[in-house]
C-alpha positions, 0 to 999 in steps of 0.5 A: 197198721204198718204196710208190707208193700206187695208188688203187682206183676208190672210197675203200673200201680198208681194213686190218684191225685195231682202232686205239686211236682215240677213239670216240663213239656219236652222229652229229649234234652239238648245232646250238647249237655252229654257227650256221646262218647261218654255214654254207654254203647248199647241199650242194656248198658245204658239201662244198667247205668241209669239204675246204678245212678238211681241206686246211688241216689242220683236220680237227676244224673240218671235222667240226664245221662239216659236222655242223652243216650235216647237222643243218640239211639232213637227207636230203642224201646227199653231205654226210652221206656225207662226214661219215661219211668224216671221222668214219672218218678221225678214228677215230670208227668208231661215228659213221661207222657211225651216219652211214652207217646213217642214210643207208641209212634214206632211201636204202637202195640207195645203193651208195657208202654200203654200200661205206663201211659195209663199210669200217667193219665190216672195220676192226672185224674184223666179217668177215661184216657187212663181206662183206654190205655190200661185196656190197650195194655191187656192181656200181658200186663197187670193193669186190672187192679188199676182198672178196678180203681178207675171204674170204682171212681167212675161209678161203673165198677158193677158193670165192669165186674160183670163183663169180666165174669161173663168173659170168664164164663164164656171162655173157660179155657182161656187163661187170660180171661180167668186171670183177669177175673182173679185179679178183679176179685183180689183187687176188691179183697175177695181172695177166696174167689181170686184163688179159684180163678187164678187156679183156673188160669193155671189149669189153662196155662201152667206156665203163666207167671202172672197167675202164679204171682196172683195166686201167691198174693191171694194166699198171702191175703189169707195169711196162707204163708206156706202156699204163698211161698210155694207160688212165688218160688215157682214164679221165680223158677220160671223167671228168676229176674221177676221183680214182683215175685222176688219182692212178694216172696220177701213180703211173705217172709216178712209176714212170717217174721223170717227176717234173714230170708226176707233181707236176702230176697228183698236186697236182690229185688232192690238191686234188680230194679232200684227205681221201684219202691216196694222193696225199699218199703219192705226193707224199711219194714224189716229194719223197723221190725228188728228195732232199727226205726231210724234206719227204717225211716231212711228206707221209707224216705228213699222209697218216696224219692224213687216213687212218690205216688205209692202210699205205702212209704207214707203209711209206714213212715207215719206209723213209725213216727206215731209209735215214737211220739213224733206226731208233728212228723207223722202228720207231715208224712201222712198229709203228704201221702194224702196229697198223692193218694187222697182216696187211701183209707189207711192214710186217713185212718192213721192221720185220725189216730195221730190227731186223737193221740194229740187230743184233737178229737174233732180232726180225728173224727173227720179222718176216721169218717173219711177212712170209713168211706174211702173207696180202697175196699180194705175191709179191715180199715173200714171196720176199724174206722167205723169203730173209731167214729162210733166211739167218738160219737158214743154209739155202737157201730152197725155191722154192715157188709162191705162190698 
């Protein structure tokens, strides 16, 4: 049950929980700590320098230098938003929140910043505030999967889905309405319906990169690899520097065991945005698939470092440790993952499997039960977990429809 890490169109993937990371309350560092003359002179160079620091493993230096640049160059959205992103990855949620809110004082309509602020609120379980920010980020960002998760937790997902269905029905020629409904269906693992509405979005706007990416993900969900490949390649024809489409093309090659093609694309994605984790997880998956499981572990740990909130690296690390009989290490990785993604059924399932391999059926059953009742809507995980619980109970599982 290793996990290939797919990327959404933007970086706003979140996992609910309250991780025990250091938090601080100020945004701008003391400029005396970084000499202005030693800093880049323009926003693009400042962001490139920060990303190079992240790629080399020096996240703290990246933050310190970029904070100095932001102090001396106020009002530049790109560097300040990246600074907020790096604070978020450090676990400094208060600093990240303050950075995003500061941007909104001079660019109140910036959708990407509303999207990032929603991720901070979601990570802190501030559900209503997160929903408000994700809604403010639409259209134009991929906040819909986050909204699906939040409405599931809040208990009003049925109402939210009906709203999106009505919007798509009332405005059949509006690309965004069709796109958002497609994203809702994809988020709840209904790729057939998702494909229908992504195609409608493309009928309304043939140049929609988000719809191309979404359609590719839906095809990938159905293991229609050739069609997924075509969509991601078309996406890259429109936007050759699109991280999500690069990573998802690499994920498609992984699923088809096209190792060399995957390596090239994933390396490009990682170099483009080294502060994101999906390509690192997939490079780890690639290394593991080629027999280098120790090298894979390095990639998974790096992915956790640059983005500690996504469960994918914890899942793959726990799986790899399990395969090699390192059960204590697997437990540590999976429990850490559950600290940041307590609703993730895959983490519960793998932890249950770890306990069962160690002969602890009581703890295993508790984890399989949690996986069967998790709200991540992964039907395969639910089915497998139900089977494990039934086996431990000595009964036959009832086949119930999964919403």
